[in-house]
C-alpha angles and dihedrals in degrees: 000000000000119000133187142074096313095052108082116173117187115236119243117248118276121239123260093248092053091050093067092043091053096058104054099174142320116260110229114190135135091266095048093049089052093055089045090082088064093057096263129128129183124222134181110234134179117273089246096055117112127212090252091053091051092047093051093045095051092046092051098042100042100026094231134125114250116217100184142356123205120186134196135178119222110206116226117255125234108241135181117224121178090344094307123113116231138174125227117221123261114253132204120210127194120204106203121197115199127203117277113276094029129094142178120228106208093179091069118077120251 
C-alpha cells in the first residue's frame, strides 16, 4: 500500500453514536460570537477527535456543508485551591467554517 502526501484515502463514515460523542458542546463567548458573523462556530471536542471526524459530525447533526475545520489544544493550567496544587484538564477546540450562505444556530436545541 502506497503512503505519502499524494495518497489520499477518504475516511469511512462515522457511526451515529460517535457523532454525538465527537461534538461535546459549543463554546459561546464574546470572541466566538464575533467570528460567528464570518460563518465560523467553535466546538469543544475530545482530544482524540480528528478534523475529519468533526467535519462529518457537524455535517450530519446540523445539515450544513463544512468548508474547513481548524483545531487547537489548550493545555491545562496549574492552579492552587485551598493550598493544594491541582491541574486543569487539557481541552481541544474545533473552529468550523461552513459554506457561505449557511449558518449554525447554537442557541436552538438540537
